MARTI-895093 format. One record per residue: residue number from 1; y negated, x negated, z negated of N, C-alpha, C in turn. Coordinates in Angstrom, 3 decimals. Layout:
BEGIN
REC    nr        n.Y        n.X        n.Z       ca.Y       ca.X       ca.Z        c.Y        c.X        c.Z
REC   NUM          Y          X          Z          Y          X          Z          Y          X          Z
...
***
This chain:
BEGIN
REC    nr        n.Y        n.X        n.Z       ca.Y       ca.X       ca.Z        c.Y        c.X        c.Z
REC     1    -14.263   -118.328    164.768    -13.899   -119.657    165.236    -12.397   -119.778    165.414
REC     2    -11.632   -119.167    164.483    -10.169   -119.227    164.573     -9.696   -118.508    165.819
REC     3    -10.274   -117.301    166.098     -9.879   -116.542    167.270    -10.208   -117.309    168.539
REC     4    -11.410   -117.933    168.603    -11.824   -118.671    169.786    -10.872   -119.816    170.061
REC     5    -10.496   -120.573    169.032     -9.590   -121.699    169.219     -8.195   -121.238    169.592
REC     6     -7.788   -120.058    169.069     -6.481   -119.513    169.420     -6.435   -119.151    170.892
REC     7     -7.528   -118.541    171.386     -7.592   -118.167    172.801     -7.546   -119.403    173.681
REC     8     -8.306   -120.444    173.312     -8.307   -121.685    174.088     -6.910   -122.275    174.142
REC     9     -6.182   -122.235    173.017     -4.833   -122.803    172.980     -3.896   -122.038    173.909
REC    10     -3.992   -120.669    173.881     -3.138   -119.855    174.741     -3.412   -120.154    176.204
REC    11     -4.708   -120.234    176.569     -5.067   -120.499    177.957     -4.592   -121.885    178.376
REC    12     -4.722   -122.858    177.501     -4.294   -124.221    177.833     -2.812   -124.270    178.145
REC    13     -2.016   -123.465    177.421     -0.582   -123.482    177.668     -0.262   -122.879    179.022
REC    14     -1.058   -121.917    179.471     -0.818   -121.293    180.768     -1.095   -122.273    181.892
REC    15     -1.996   -123.240    181.646     -2.391   -124.186    182.682     -1.443   -125.367    182.839
REC    16     -0.387   -125.446    182.012      0.557   -126.563    182.124      1.202   -126.562    183.509
REC    17      1.409   -127.737    184.047      1.783   -127.878    185.448      3.270   -128.010    185.699
REC    18      3.623   -127.905    186.981      4.976   -128.178    187.441      4.885   -129.228    188.541
REC    19      5.376   -130.431    188.265      5.266   -131.515    189.252      6.296   -132.587    188.964
REC    20      6.453   -133.506    189.910      7.385   -134.614    189.742      6.776   -135.660    188.816
REC    21      7.542   -136.115    187.850      7.030   -137.085    186.901      7.524   -138.483    187.235
REC    22      6.618   -139.450    187.288      6.993   -140.826    187.572      6.467   -141.749    186.481
REC    23      5.319   -142.379    186.705      4.797   -143.376    185.775      4.201   -142.743    184.518
REC    24      4.202   -143.526    183.415      3.472   -143.133    182.220      1.986   -143.227    182.541
REC    25      1.206   -142.301    181.987     -0.216   -142.246    182.319     -1.055   -141.985    181.077
REC    26     -2.236   -142.604    181.032     -3.228   -142.353    179.997     -4.469   -141.769    180.670
REC    27     -4.959   -140.640    180.144     -6.105   -139.956    180.746     -7.131   -139.630    179.671
REC    28     -8.389   -139.979    179.928     -9.480   -139.607    179.024    -10.264   -138.454    179.635
REC    29    -10.517   -137.444    178.822    -11.208   -136.244    179.281    -12.434   -135.984    178.425
REC    30    -13.570   -135.765    179.075    -14.798   -135.407    178.368    -14.929   -133.896    178.358
REC    31    -15.163   -133.329    177.183    -15.302   -131.879    177.042    -16.679   -131.542    176.484
REC    32    -17.368   -130.629    177.154    -18.700   -130.205    176.722    -18.679   -128.719    176.411
REC    33    -19.107   -128.368    175.191    -19.119   -126.977    174.759    -20.275   -126.766    173.797
REC    34    -21.073   -125.729    174.055    -22.223   -125.393    173.209    -23.146   -126.587    173.011
REC    35    -23.316   -127.367    174.070    -24.224   -128.509    174.003    -23.652   -129.729    173.331
REC    36    -22.414   -129.650    172.852    -21.786   -130.777    172.174    -20.696   -131.368    173.062
REC    37    -20.620   -132.686    173.100    -19.646   -133.377    173.943    -18.652   -134.155    173.089
REC    38    -17.375   -133.991    173.394    -16.317   -134.736    172.724    -15.428   -135.357    173.795
REC    39    -14.608   -136.323    173.395    -13.699   -136.972    174.335    -12.281   -136.930    173.792
REC    40    -11.360   -136.413    174.581     -9.957   -136.345    174.214     -9.157   -137.331    175.054
REC    41     -8.048   -137.804    174.516     -7.177   -138.713    175.259     -5.790   -138.108    175.362
REC    42     -5.269   -138.039    176.583     -3.933   -137.494    176.821     -3.002   -138.592    177.331
REC    43     -1.803   -138.642    176.767     -0.777   -139.582    177.191      0.383   -138.777    177.771
REC    44      0.906   -139.197    178.916      1.996   -138.480    179.571      3.161   -139.430    179.813
REC    45      4.345   -139.030    179.340      5.556   -139.831    179.541      6.704   -138.879    179.850
REC    46      7.224   -138.964    181.061      8.327   -138.078    181.420      7.952   -136.627    181.264
REC    47      8.736   -135.900    180.477      8.513   -134.476    180.284      7.698   -134.179    179.024
REC    48      6.991   -135.179    178.531      6.230   -134.981    177.295      4.777   -135.432    177.431
REC    49      3.898   -134.770    176.684      2.491   -135.166    176.649      2.005   -135.200    175.204
REC    50      0.993   -136.019    174.968      0.350   -136.121    173.660     -1.156   -136.120    173.907
REC    51     -1.871   -135.197    173.265     -3.319   -135.124    173.400     -3.964   -135.296    172.027
REC    52     -4.819   -136.318    171.919     -5.525   -136.602    170.673     -6.945   -136.065    170.785
REC    53     -7.294   -135.159    169.868     -8.591   -134.490    169.882     -9.423   -134.844    168.659
REC    54    -10.745   -134.761    168.814    -11.671   -134.992    167.710    -11.402   -136.316    167.014
REC    55    -11.229   -137.370    167.814    -10.991   -138.690    167.247     -9.653   -138.828    166.554
REC    56     -8.688   -137.991    166.930     -7.357   -138.079    166.334     -7.160   -137.213    165.112
REC    57     -8.149   -136.364    164.770     -8.011   -135.451    163.627     -6.937   -134.406    163.906
REC    58     -6.840   -133.986    165.172     -5.819   -133.024    165.580     -5.093   -133.598    166.792
REC    59     -3.753   -133.544    166.772     -2.938   -134.077    167.862     -1.965   -133.005    168.326
REC    60     -1.938   -132.770    169.634     -1.022   -131.791    170.219      0.029   -132.527    171.041
REC    61      1.301   -132.218    170.806      2.404   -132.836    171.539      3.216   -131.743    172.225
REC    62      3.371   -131.837    173.559      4.206   -130.898    174.304      5.538   -131.565    174.611
REC    63      6.614   -130.962    174.144      7.964   -131.466    174.389      8.662   -130.508    175.353
REC    64      8.305   -130.627    176.628      8.814   -129.694    177.637     10.331   -129.732    177.756
REC    65     10.918   -130.900    177.509     12.361   -131.057    177.683     13.167   -130.249    176.681
REC    66     12.593   -129.946    175.515     13.311   -129.127    174.529     12.578   -127.825    174.237
REC    67     11.567   -127.506    175.050     10.938   -126.191    174.989     10.091   -125.894    173.772
REC    68      9.227   -126.850    173.374      8.364   -126.548    172.243      7.128   -127.444    172.242
REC    69      6.115   -127.013    171.487      4.905   -127.794    171.257      4.780   -128.098    169.772
REC    70      4.191   -129.256    169.455      3.901   -129.619    168.071      2.391   -129.765    167.915
REC    71      1.853   -129.310    166.787      0.477   -129.589    166.411      0.531   -130.474    165.175
REC    72      0.029   -131.700    165.292      0.080   -132.661    164.185     -1.269   -132.737    163.487
REC    73     -1.235   -132.783    162.147     -2.447   -132.880    161.328     -2.372   -134.174    160.510
REC    74     -2.887   -135.288    161.043     -2.746   -136.593    160.388     -3.323   -136.658    158.986
REC    75     -4.406   -135.920    158.718     -5.026   -136.002    157.390     -4.096   -135.549    156.281
REC    76     -3.245   -134.559    156.585     -2.343   -134.031    155.567     -0.882   -134.390    155.847
REC    77     -0.645   -135.124    156.949      0.713   -135.486    157.355      1.618   -134.257    157.427
REC    78      1.108   -133.217    158.107      1.861   -131.988    158.332      1.862   -131.677    159.828
REC    79      2.754   -130.756    160.230      2.775   -130.329    161.622      3.360   -128.928    161.740
REC    80      2.991   -128.227    162.834      3.539   -126.905    163.122      4.300   -126.974    164.441
REC    81      5.205   -126.020    164.649      6.027   -125.958    165.854      5.822   -124.623    166.546
REC    82      5.601   -124.640    167.862      5.523   -123.421    168.661      6.565   -123.520    169.758
REC    83      7.550   -122.603    169.760      8.635   -122.645    170.746      8.285   -121.798    171.953
REC    84      8.719   -122.247    173.160      8.526   -121.463    174.364      9.533   -120.328    174.369
REC    85      9.145   -119.204    174.918     10.025   -118.044    174.987     10.773   -118.075    176.319
REC    86     12.101   -118.284    176.251     12.896   -118.342    177.480     13.551   -116.999    177.799
REC    87     13.168   -115.962    177.040     13.693   -114.631    177.307     15.022   -114.353    176.656
REC    88     15.510   -115.263    175.848     16.776   -115.077    175.158     16.527   -115.050    173.655
REC    89     17.593   -114.854    172.896     17.491   -114.837    171.442     17.824   -116.181    170.837
REC    90     17.913   -117.213    171.673     18.266   -118.549    171.183     17.215   -119.034    170.210
REC    91     17.659   -119.736    169.183     16.739   -120.268    168.181     16.479   -121.746    168.381
REC    92     16.932   -122.292    169.511     16.748   -123.724    169.775     15.280   -124.079    169.785
REC    93     14.906   -125.061    168.980     13.526   -125.529    168.965     12.634   -124.707    168.069
REC    94     13.171   -123.660    167.427     12.328   -122.847    166.559     12.012   -123.570    165.268
REC    95     10.896   -123.224    164.671     10.514   -123.786    163.396     11.252   -123.064    162.276
REC    96     11.990   -123.806    161.468     12.704   -123.187    160.360     11.731   -122.618    159.351
REC    97     10.552   -123.241    159.255      9.562   -122.756    158.292      9.027   -121.396    158.698
REC    98      8.917   -121.145    160.016      8.377   -119.875    160.482      9.398   -118.762    160.336
REC    99     10.687   -119.089    160.482     11.708   -118.059    160.532     12.316   -117.701    159.179
REC   100     11.709   -118.110    158.100     12.267   -117.815    156.787     12.002   -116.378    156.357
REC   101     11.048   -115.682    157.015     10.727   -114.315    156.662     10.851   -113.420    157.894
REC   102     11.236   -112.140    157.712     11.358   -111.228    158.849      9.989   -110.853    159.404
REC   103      9.947   -110.577    160.704      8.688   -110.191    161.348      8.615   -108.682    161.506
REC   104      7.408   -108.157    161.534      7.173   -106.743    161.779      6.778   -106.579    163.228
REC   105      7.412   -105.661    163.942      7.117   -105.454    165.351      5.715   -104.889    165.525
REC   106      4.970   -105.499    166.424      3.619   -105.036    166.714      3.596   -104.233    168.000
REC   107      2.639   -104.541    168.875      2.518   -103.839    170.141      2.824   -104.765    171.299
REC   108      2.034   -104.628    172.360      2.250   -105.420    173.572      0.947   -106.074    174.014
REC   109      1.038   -107.349    174.401     -0.100   -108.072    174.957      0.169   -108.294    176.446
REC   110     -0.674   -107.697    177.303     -0.534   -107.846    178.749     -1.438   -108.983    179.222
REC   111     -0.858   -109.955    179.958     -1.618   -111.103    180.461     -1.475   -111.163    181.982
REC   112     -2.595   -110.951    182.683     -2.595   -110.989    184.150     -3.320   -112.242    184.622
REC   113     -2.653   -113.063    185.437     -3.223   -114.302    185.954     -3.411   -114.198    187.465
REC   114     -4.646   -114.425    187.924     -4.956   -114.391    189.351     -5.378   -115.781    189.812
REC   115     -4.742   -116.291    190.889     -5.035   -117.612    191.430     -5.596   -117.486    192.844
REC   116     -6.750   -118.144    193.095     -7.368   -118.116    194.418     -7.762   -119.528    194.837
REC   117     -7.354   -119.928    196.052     -7.736   -121.209    196.633     -8.942   -120.970    197.528
REC   118    -10.077   -121.616    197.219    -11.298   -121.409    198.013    -11.229   -122.101    199.373
REC   119    -10.275   -123.037    199.534    -10.168   -123.775    200.785    -10.983   -125.063    200.795
REC   120    -11.808   -125.268    199.766    -12.630   -126.481    199.690    -11.792   -127.660    199.213
REC   121    -12.102   -128.866    199.733    -11.383   -130.084    199.370    -12.386   -131.228    199.180
REC   122    -12.057   -132.185    198.272    -12.852   -133.400    198.144    -12.014   -134.491    197.490
REC   123    -12.439   -135.742    197.640    -11.713   -136.887    197.099    -12.151   -137.168    195.655
REC   124    -11.161   -137.310    194.745    -11.427   -137.615    193.344    -10.340   -138.567    192.837
REC   125    -10.715   -139.723    192.326     -9.775   -140.714    191.783     -8.687   -141.080    192.801
REC   126     -9.052   -141.075    194.086     -8.092   -141.442    195.112     -7.157   -140.317    195.526
REC   127     -7.354   -139.113    194.982     -6.545   -137.948    195.320     -7.389   -136.933    196.092
REC   128     -6.734   -136.099    196.861     -7.419   -134.975    197.511     -7.370   -133.784    196.563
REC   129     -8.531   -133.394    196.053     -8.611   -132.300    195.088     -8.859   -130.961    195.789
REC   130     -8.242   -129.915    195.274     -8.385   -128.558    195.803     -9.213   -127.714    194.841
REC   131    -10.072   -126.841    195.385    -10.919   -125.986    194.556    -10.191   -124.666    194.299
REC   132     -9.815   -124.450    193.037     -9.044   -123.268    192.634     -9.827   -122.447    191.617
REC   133     -9.815   -121.130    191.779    -10.392   -120.223    190.788     -9.243   -119.455    190.141
REC   134     -9.107   -119.598    188.839     -8.035   -118.915    188.116     -8.641   -117.971    187.091
REC   135     -8.229   -116.715    187.144     -8.724   -115.701    186.206     -7.563   -115.174    185.379
REC   136     -7.746   -115.121    184.077     -6.711   -114.623    183.175     -7.291   -113.494    182.340
REC   137     -6.710   -112.317    182.485     -7.154   -111.147    181.731     -6.093   -110.766    180.716
REC   138     -6.523   -110.596    179.466     -5.608   -110.248    178.382     -6.053   -108.931    177.746
REC   139     -5.115   -107.998    177.656     -5.424   -106.705    177.025     -4.203   -106.234    176.257
REC   140     -4.421   -105.857    175.005     -3.309   -105.434    174.154     -3.245   -103.920    174.055
REC   141     -2.087   -103.430    173.670     -1.922   -102.005    173.397     -2.588   -101.693    172.057
REC   142     -2.932   -100.429    171.821     -3.614   -100.070    170.561     -2.838   -100.426    169.300
REC   143     -1.499   -100.492    169.394     -0.684   -100.775    168.210     -0.378   -102.260    168.045
REC   144     -1.111   -103.127    168.764     -0.890   -104.566    168.660     -1.317   -105.085    167.293
REC   145     -0.806   -106.271    166.934     -1.147   -106.866    165.636     -2.656   -107.033    165.493
REC   146     -3.283   -107.563    166.546     -4.736   -107.715    166.573     -5.236   -107.178    167.921
REC   147     -5.481   -105.858    168.022     -5.897   -105.262    169.296     -7.112   -105.990    169.878
REC   148     -7.015   -106.356    171.171     -8.108   -107.099    171.779     -8.101   -106.940    173.287
REC   149     -9.228   -107.296    173.898     -9.370   -107.299    175.347    -10.319   -108.425    175.700
REC   150     -9.905   -109.321    176.596    -10.758   -110.449    176.957    -10.401   -110.970    178.343
REC   151    -11.270   -111.822    178.869    -11.024   -112.408    180.186    -11.473   -113.861    180.177
REC   152    -10.701   -114.715    180.857    -11.042   -116.119    181.032    -11.104   -116.423    182.526
REC   153    -12.101   -117.217    182.927    -12.171   -117.672    184.310    -12.231   -119.186    184.322
REC   154    -11.334   -119.824    185.097    -11.313   -121.275    185.237    -11.701   -121.660    186.661
REC   155    -12.832   -122.333    186.779    -13.283   -122.885    188.057    -12.824   -124.339    188.059
REC   156    -11.838   -124.706    188.914    -11.172   -125.995    188.784    -11.094   -126.764    190.100
REC   157    -11.142   -128.089    189.976    -10.757   -128.994    191.060     -9.466   -129.648    190.617
REC   158     -8.355   -129.357    191.311     -7.037   -129.797    190.871     -6.374   -130.686    191.924
REC   159     -5.391   -131.468    191.465     -4.647   -132.346    192.368     -3.148   -132.178    192.165
REC   160     -2.386   -132.542    193.189     -0.932   -132.647    193.064     -0.675   -134.090    192.650
REC   161     -0.270   -134.299    191.400     -0.170   -135.657    190.873      1.255   -136.005    190.470
REC   162      1.597   -137.284    190.591      2.928   -137.759    190.227      3.176   -137.683    188.732
REC   163      2.077   -137.546    187.937      2.232   -137.536    186.491      2.120   -136.133    185.905
REC   164      2.247   -135.110    186.730      2.128   -133.750    186.215      3.168   -133.446    185.147
REC   165      2.836   -132.591    184.197      3.761   -132.214    183.129      4.770   -131.209    183.672
REC   166      6.079   -131.478    183.576      7.095   -130.629    184.196      7.437   -129.382    183.399
REC   167      6.450   -128.568    183.123      6.681   -127.271    182.491      6.341   -126.190    183.502
REC   168      7.031   -125.092    183.441      6.795   -124.013    184.387      5.463   -123.337    184.131
REC   169      4.767   -122.967    185.219      3.523   -122.212    185.081      3.762   -120.862    184.437
REC   170      4.986   -120.353    184.539      5.276   -119.013    184.035      5.886   -119.033    182.644
REC   171      5.956   -120.201    182.013      6.566   -120.271    180.695      5.793   -119.384    179.723
REC   172      6.502   -118.827    178.776      5.887   -117.946    177.791      6.030   -118.559    176.404
REC   173      5.174   -118.123    175.510      5.255   -118.559    174.128      5.671   -117.393    173.244
REC   174      6.520   -117.699    172.279      6.810   -116.690    171.275      5.548   -116.484    170.454
REC   175      5.049   -115.230    170.379      3.823   -115.000    169.615      3.986   -115.454    168.176
REC   176      2.944   -116.044    167.626      2.987   -116.540    166.255      2.997   -115.386    165.266
REC   177      3.913   -115.426    164.309      3.952   -114.404    163.263      2.780   -114.590    162.326
REC   178      2.172   -113.468    161.944      0.988   -113.512    161.095      1.342   -113.098    159.667
REC   179      0.802   -113.788    158.679      0.986   -113.375    157.298      2.057   -114.150    156.571
REC   180      2.058   -114.036    155.249      2.967   -114.816    154.422      4.386   -114.249    154.387
REC   181      4.571   -112.969    154.761      5.885   -112.357    154.674      6.446   -112.055    156.062
REC   182      6.226   -112.970    156.990      6.730   -112.749    158.335      5.688   -112.107    159.203
REC   183      5.023   -111.035    158.669      3.899   -110.414    159.333      4.248   -109.689    160.604
REC   184      3.287   -109.697    161.544      3.359   -108.901    162.757      3.553   -109.778    163.981
REC   185      4.323   -109.300    164.959      4.558   -110.066    166.170      4.508   -109.135    167.386
REC   186      3.728   -109.531    168.410      3.560   -108.732    169.614      4.502   -109.195    170.725
REC   187      4.827   -108.301    171.644      5.554   -108.642    172.858      4.532   -109.045    173.912
REC   188      4.804   -110.141    174.646      3.895   -110.614    175.681      4.465   -110.274    177.052
REC   189      3.654   -109.605    177.884      4.076   -109.225    179.241      3.144   -109.897    180.253
REC   190      3.617   -110.967    180.936      2.771   -111.686    181.893      2.913   -111.153    183.320
REC   191      1.867   -111.337    184.130      1.898   -110.960    185.537      1.027   -111.939    186.313
REC   192      1.521   -112.433    187.459      0.761   -113.363    188.287      0.400   -112.716    189.615
REC   193     -0.875   -112.839    189.998     -1.384   -112.263    191.244     -1.897   -113.396    192.131
REC   194     -1.472   -113.408    193.392     -1.921   -114.459    194.307     -0.899   -115.562    194.421
REC   195     -0.865   -116.233    195.587      0.131   -117.272    195.846     -0.460   -118.677    195.867
REC   196     -1.746   -118.811    195.517     -2.376   -120.134    195.503     -1.675   -121.038    194.495
REC   197     -1.612   -122.327    194.799     -0.947   -123.289    193.923     -1.957   -123.986    193.037
REC   198     -1.677   -124.025    191.740     -2.549   -124.737    190.811     -2.181   -126.216    190.844
REC   199     -2.626   -126.981    189.856     -2.325   -128.396    189.803     -2.968   -129.019    188.586
REC   200     -3.045   -130.362    188.571     -3.660   -131.033    187.431     -5.177   -130.992    187.584
REC   201     -5.920   -130.412    186.600     -7.373   -130.281    186.738     -8.119   -131.581    186.423
REC   202     -8.854   -132.102    187.423     -9.711   -133.259    187.196    -11.100   -132.820    186.729
REC   203    -11.479   -131.594    187.087    -12.725   -130.989    186.610    -12.466   -129.505    186.449
REC   204    -12.943   -128.968    185.322    -12.674   -127.555    185.060    -13.763   -126.947    184.186
REC   205    -14.291   -125.811    184.613    -15.208   -125.028    183.780    -14.497   -123.750    183.389
REC   206    -14.348   -123.551    182.094    -13.684   -122.360    181.580    -14.718   -121.453    180.920
REC   207    -14.777   -120.201    181.374    -15.726   -119.236    180.833    -14.969   -118.074    180.222
REC   208    -15.346   -117.684    179.020    -14.707   -116.580    178.317    -15.634   -115.366    178.297
REC   209    -15.044   -114.194    178.494    -15.794   -112.940    178.474    -15.193   -112.017    177.413
REC   210    -16.052   -111.244    176.736    -15.571   -110.342    175.690    -15.092   -109.024    176.289
REC   211    -14.754   -108.063    175.419    -14.199   -106.784    175.864    -15.157   -106.010    176.760
REC   212    -16.464   -106.278    176.643    -17.470   -105.590    177.451    -17.831   -106.351    178.716
REC   213    -17.134   -107.464    178.975    -17.405   -108.242    180.170    -18.571   -109.203    180.032
REC   214    -19.091   -109.368    178.811    -20.210   -110.272    178.578    -19.691   -111.672    178.265
REC   215    -20.320   -112.703    178.839    -19.901   -114.073    178.592    -20.073   -114.409    177.112
REC   216    -19.006   -114.928    176.506    -19.059   -115.273    175.085    -19.217   -116.776    174.862
REC   217    -18.580   -117.590    175.695    -18.765   -119.037    175.614    -18.173   -119.684    176.860
REC   218    -18.543   -120.935    177.099    -17.968   -121.677    178.220    -17.797   -123.126    177.813
REC   219    -16.887   -123.813    178.476    -16.645   -125.217    178.203    -16.288   -125.923    179.504
REC   220    -16.710   -127.173    179.638    -16.420   -127.969    180.822    -15.570   -129.172    180.418
REC   221    -14.471   -129.380    181.147    -13.617   -130.539    180.912    -13.588   -131.382    182.185
REC   222    -13.798   -132.683    182.018    -13.879   -133.583    183.164    -13.117   -134.874    182.880
REC   223    -12.197   -135.240    183.774    -11.486   -136.508    183.639    -12.457   -137.641    183.931
REC   224    -12.584   -138.575    182.974    -13.509   -139.697    183.147    -12.779   -141.029    183.312
REC   225    -11.488   -141.042    182.978    -10.699   -142.275    183.120     -9.240   -141.920    183.315
REC   226     -8.571   -142.627    184.206     -7.158   -142.394    184.467     -6.481   -143.735    184.757
REC   227     -5.406   -144.044    184.024     -4.743   -145.331    184.227     -3.260   -145.225    183.900
REC   228     -2.441   -146.081    184.536     -1.021   -146.133    184.225     -0.821   -146.970    182.970
REC   229      0.231   -146.649    182.216      0.477   -147.356    180.959      1.963   -147.296    180.629
REC   230      2.404   -148.182    179.729      3.769   -148.129    179.208      3.685   -147.577    177.785
REC   231      4.228   -146.390    177.566      4.036   -145.671    176.309      5.304   -145.633    175.463
REC   232      5.130   -145.749    174.151      6.231   -145.700    173.188      6.705   -144.249    173.039
REC   233      8.005   -143.967    173.197      8.524   -142.604    173.035      8.185   -141.990    171.680
REC   234      7.985   -142.811    170.659      7.672   -142.301    169.318      6.345   -141.545    169.274
REC   235      5.466   -141.811    170.241      4.188   -141.101    170.299      4.374   -139.604    170.515
REC   236      5.543   -139.221    171.036      5.781   -137.844    171.432      6.728   -137.111    170.489
REC   237      6.823   -137.621    169.262      7.624   -137.004    168.205      6.755   -136.811    166.971
REC   238      7.200   -135.925    166.068      6.545   -135.811    164.769      6.979   -137.004    163.929
REC   239      6.048   -137.755    163.318      6.426   -138.902    162.484      7.372   -138.495    161.355
REC   240      8.251   -139.388    160.973      9.262   -139.097    159.950      8.659   -138.715    158.609
REC   241      7.452   -139.210    158.316      6.846   -138.912    157.015      5.940   -137.682    157.062
REC   242      5.976   -136.909    158.163      5.210   -135.664    158.259      6.082   -134.501    157.791
REC   243      5.447   -133.481    157.220      6.156   -132.300    156.714      5.812   -131.092    157.582
REC   244      6.839   -130.344    158.010      6.611   -129.147    158.821      6.079   -127.999    157.960
REC   245      5.058   -127.286    158.451      4.527   -126.109    157.772      4.574   -124.932    158.746
REC   246      4.493   -123.717    158.194      4.675   -122.522    159.011      3.538   -122.285    159.990
REC   247      2.302   -122.556    159.567      1.163   -122.308    160.446      0.000   -123.213    160.060
REC   248     -1.051   -123.183    160.901     -2.192   -124.076    160.701     -2.894   -123.837    159.371
REC   249     -2.934   -122.581    158.908     -3.643   -122.290    157.659     -3.032   -123.045    156.490
REC   250     -1.721   -123.265    156.536     -1.071   -124.010    155.453     -1.409   -125.499    155.534
REC   251     -1.626   -125.977    156.764     -2.059   -127.365    156.919     -3.458   -127.529    156.344
REC   252     -4.333   -126.535    156.602     -5.692   -126.578    156.062     -5.664   -126.499    154.542
REC   253     -4.747   -125.644    154.024     -4.622   -125.514    152.574     -4.209   -126.835    151.957
REC   254     -3.306   -127.551    152.642     -2.879   -128.864    152.156     -4.054   -129.819    152.139
REC   255     -4.924   -129.688    153.140     -6.101   -130.547    153.217     -7.025   -130.287    152.041
REC   256     -7.219   -128.994    151.729     -8.120   -128.631    150.636     -7.567   -129.092    149.287
REC   257     -6.254   -128.914    149.101     -5.655   -129.283    147.825     -5.625   -130.791    147.627
REC   258     -5.695   -131.524    148.749     -5.700   -132.993    148.658     -7.088   -133.552    148.497
REC   259     -8.101   -132.655    148.556     -9.477   -133.102    148.413    -10.040   -133.727    149.661
REC   260     -9.361   -133.472    150.833     -9.818   -134.029    152.083    -10.785   -133.086    152.777
REC   261    -11.739   -133.636    153.487    -12.699   -132.825    154.240    -12.181   -132.629    155.646
REC   262    -12.010   -131.339    156.047    -11.482   -131.060    157.380    -12.518   -130.307    158.187
REC   263    -12.810   -130.778    159.400    -13.840   -130.155    160.224    -13.282   -129.742    161.596
REC   264    -11.992   -129.540    161.667    -11.371   -129.184    162.929    -11.387   -127.707    163.176
REC   265    -10.526   -127.189    164.114    -10.474   -125.773    164.441    -10.231   -124.925    163.215
REC   266    -11.003   -123.840    163.116    -10.835   -122.924    161.993    -11.693   -123.264    160.803
REC   267    -12.376   -124.411    160.804    -13.226   -124.766    159.675    -14.582   -124.110    159.834
REC   268    -15.296   -123.938    158.755    -16.603   -123.283    158.801    -17.744   -124.278    158.800
REC   269    -17.414   -125.566    158.667    -18.462   -126.580    158.635    -18.765   -127.103    160.009
***
């Protein structure tokens, strides 16, 4: 379950858009996976987004303007930080909690993204939507921290929207260090194939395939509501009474030690 959620998070970051930002927007998205349906709410203001999942149990905040993402855990009032990799050694936006221990060099993770425009068009929410097929193949070298091979396919209807999140499609993430003593860290090598333009997905089916090419799971995300709104900038920051932790496992540990029941990503219940 932890690996599956990690893969979904990586793929979601690759899908972040590049567009002109104007009005604040509130968007409700219905997600169906393994026969279960949930509804997430995303708020967009300028160069920042906030997505509330599982009824607000988990909150993801993208701060594109300073190059990082936050994962907020309201039950334990903790949060983690993931910085974008700009190809330099700058520590701007890095989590101090993550960098307290040295990392061990791992291998290389190769990520190939292929974009294809089918040429099909249709009207959705007053926009002209384009039918895009995006395939992402990930394969690591044998000496990687967690050697793996997988493929994701996104069948999407996307739009060019005024509220798109202004992050580059080619942005990279610094791989998360594993373990209590800094652990292992892989180098990520991305490659893009095809000149088709992506956009904001109003409907998307994501299918995951294992190392043998067999389908492992699929999920469908569909925008069910879209409206303009005036949003408080504080929604896109970590609350002052939240404590930063190095990784999600420490947030879960805080939940367990507090006697709270947690049923989010990585839980066995």
